[in-house]
N, C-alpha and C positions, 0 to 999 in steps of 0.2 A: 504493499499499500504506499501511496505517496503522502508525505506529511510536510507541511510548510514550517520551516524553522525561521523565526524572527530573531536575529542576533544583533545585539547592541555593539556597534563598531565605533572605533575612534583611531585616527591616525594623526598624531601631533605634527607630523612632517608634511601633511597635505594642507597647503594654504587655502584650498577651496573648501575642504571639508574638515576644518579644525575643531568642530564641535561634535559631540557624540550623536549618532543617528542609528536607526534600525535598518537592517538589510534582510530581505527575505530570500530563502533558498528552498526549493522543492527537493525533498530527498526520498528516494525509494527505500523504504524501511522494511527489514525482514524481522521475523520473530526472534526475540532474544537480543536484538541489537541494542547496545547501550548508547547513551547520549554522546559519550566520547567517541565511539565508533562512528556515529553519524557526523560529528564534527571533522573527523579524519577523512571521511568520505567526501565531505564538502571541500576540504582542503586539497584533496588529491584529484577530484574530478571536476570541480567547478571554480574554486577560487583559492589559489595558492598563497594569496596575501593574507588570508584569515589567520590571526595570531591567537594562540592559546597555549597553556602549559599542559604537559602530560609526562608521565614517566612509567611507573610500574604496571599500570592498568589492572591492579589487583587490590585496590583499596588499602594500600599499605603506605605509600609515600605522601599522599595528601595533595599532590601537585595540581590535580584536575578539578579542585573545588570551584564551583561557580554558582550563580543563582539560576535556578531553573523554575520557571513559572512563579517567580517571586520569592523563592526560598533557597537557602544555601544547601548544596548537596554535592556528593562526590559523583561526577559524571561517568566515571568508569564502572560504577556499580548500579547506576540508575538506568533501567531499561526504558526505551522510548515508547513502545506501544502501551504498556500499562499506565505510564505517566500521561500519555496523550488521551487515553480513554477516561482517565480520572479528571483531567483538567480541560480537555477539549482544545488545547493549544500547546505550542512549544516556543516559549520565549526564553532565550539564553542571554544572561547578562554577567558582567564581572562581579566579584564579591563586593558587597556594600562596605562602607566604612573604611575603604582603601582607595587610594588614588589610582584611577585608570591610566595605565601606561600606553597600552595599545590594544584595541579590541577587547579580548577577554583576559588579558594579562594585567595584573595590578602590582603596585609597588608594595613589597612585603618588608621593606626595611624597617618601618615603624613596628611591625609585628615582632620582628626579631629583636629589636631594641627593648621591647617590653619583656620579652623572655629573658634577656640578659639582666634586666633590672632585678629579677628575683633570685639572682645567683643560682643558676640551674645545675648545681653540683653540691655534694655533701661537703661541709666544713668539718675539720677534724675535732674530735673531743679532746679533753685534757687527758693526761697520762693515766689518771685514776680510773677513767671510764673508757679508754680507747679500745678495749677488747669487749665487744658487746655482741652476743649471739642474737640472731634474728629468728623469732619463733614463727610458726605458721600464722598465728593470730596477728603478729606484728606486720607480716607481709600483706595480709588481707586489708589492713588499714589503709595502705597506700596503693593497693593493686589497681583499683579503678582509675586512679589518676595517671598511672603508667601507660594506659592504653592510647593516650593522645598521639596522633600522627602529625600534628602541627599543620593541619589543612587550612585553618582559619575560618571554618564555618561558624564557630561560636562567636568570634569577634565580629563577623559580618552581620550576625543577627542581634548583636548587643545594643540595646536601647541607650544604655549609659554611655557607651563609646560614641554613639551617634551624636550626642550633645556635648561630650567632653572628650576631645582627642587625647588628653593627657591621662585619662583613666587607664589603669594598668590592664584592664580587660580580662575576660574569663580564661583564655588560654594560658596566660602567664600565671594567673591565680591557681589554676588547676595544677600547673607545674610546680608552683610554690608549695602546695600541700604535699606533693611527692617527697619533698625534702624536710619540710616542717614535721610531717607525720612519721618520718623515718627515725627509729630508735637510736640510730648511729649518728644523728645530727648533733654537732657540738654547739651551734649558735641559734638554737631554736627561738629564744626570747628576742634576740636582736633582729632576727628575720621578722617576727611578728610585730615588733615595734615599727620597723620600716613599712610593713604592709598596712599598718594602722594609720599612716600619715594620709594627708590629703591626696585625692586621686587613687587611693588604694582600695583595699577590700571592702571598706564600709560604703564606698560610692556605688556599689552594685545595687540596682533598683529591684532585684528579684523578679524580673519579668518572666524568667524560666525559659526564654528562647534558646539560650546557650545549651541547655540540657535537652530541649525538645529537638533541636536540629543537629546535635552532635552525631556523626555517623558511626562512632566507635563506642558509644555508651560510656563516655568519660563522666558525664553528669557534672559539669563544672560548678553548677550552683551548689551541689552537695559538698564539693571540695571547699568552696568559699565559706559555706556555713561552718565547716569543721575548723577552718582557719579562724573565724570569728570566735567560735566557742573556745578554742585553744588560747586565743589572746586574752579573753576575759578571765579564764582560769589562771593565766599567768599574771593577772593584775594589771594589764595594760588597758586602763579605763579612761585616761584623760584624752578623749577624742569624742566628737559628736555621735559617732556610730554606737560606741559602747554606752555612752550616756543615754542615748535613745532607748536602747535595750533595757537598761536599768530602770529608766523612767516608765517604760511600758509594763515591766514586771511589777514595779512598785504600785502602779495604778491599779492593776488587776488584783494584787494582793490586798490593797487598801480598800477598794470600793467594789471590786468584782467586774469592772468594765474599764474601758479606755477613757480617761479624762484628758482629751486631746489638748485642750487649752493649757492645762497644767504641765503636760508633757513637753510643750514647746519651750517653756521657761526652763525646765530641768535639762532639756537637751542642749539648748543654745546659750543658756545663761541670760541674765536680765538685760545686759547692754545689747547683745546681738538680737534678742527678742524685740527690743525697741526698734532696732533697725529694720525689722521685718513688718513693721506697721503698714507701709505702703502696699506691700504684697498681701497683707491680711485684708486691707480694704478692697483690693481687687477680688479676693476670694469671696468677701461678703457680698459684693455686687453680683456675683455669679451663684450665690446661695450655697457656697461651699465652706463657709467659715464656722468651725465648731464653737458653740457657745459654752461658757463654763457651766458646769452642772452644780447647782446649789446643794441638793441632797442626793448625791450619786450612789450611795450604797445599795447594792441589790439585796434582795431577801436571801437569808441563809448564807451570809457572807462568811460565816464561820467554816462552812464546808469548803469554801475556796481556800481559806487559810490552812486547813488541814492538808489539802493537796500540796501546798507549798512546803509545809513541814515534812510531809512524807518524801517529797522530791529531794529536799535538803538532806534528809536522813539517808536516802539511797545514794546520793552523791558522795557523802562522807564514807559510806561503806565501800564504794567502788575505789575511792582514793586509797583506802587502807589496803585493799587487795592488791593494788598496783605497787604499793610500797613493799608489800611482803614478797 
């Protein structure tokens, strides 16, 4: 069957067409053909100028990641016919949140610089702890984060990176947990302190897109949540993210619900909260400003407090077992 491929193209060296545009190609598709194979067919039979990356063709190297029908995917493992039947079209674009270099090729230098920022290797322990065996349970803790093939799909789908190019982004954070969660790591707290700074792990907005579109089930959001939990357990609390978590937990413990107005002051502090007044007025105009609750306690608040007490008790027991 013939299927039309609409491909977003761009050639910075073409003075007549120096802006991105879509070009259509009719491709004779066979059962089992992948999107990457279709692109190779276009390149070989119709247009040798079409630029895109590819390498292993086995969903291992991550080179062929692109946006297909609006979502980031590995084109070497995505079959054309099922995708076309599902979406009714074939629109191929370069990864989002990356600068388009030519056609479907993007600049990955910022991606690699973010990976470098998390120090992607183990730092040595002191002599007292330098010999540390790794149990099966220890390995399981970091196993999921080790599946990453650096394809960039998660960064392409990241809403936080879309509005803040300095955000460290999910791929680097998942890689960070690979080392923070390793029992042989010697600078765990220093790593967590760096990751807790501005544009770090607390700037993730938890949209879940990174996990939803990861082709290797790395679940970057899960790794980010483990980083945050580890930072708070390590006492790294002097940042808006940790303060927000503490304010949220305190609000539920105290009144059984979220007192959002009070949480703002506890998260940002008095002076920064004053600076948010113009933003608050805009929210009020759109009916999105939470009003302070005068009598906020829910019924049976004591049951909520018992849950907190039990959770604290279990946490203490788990820490004792780790020490043993």
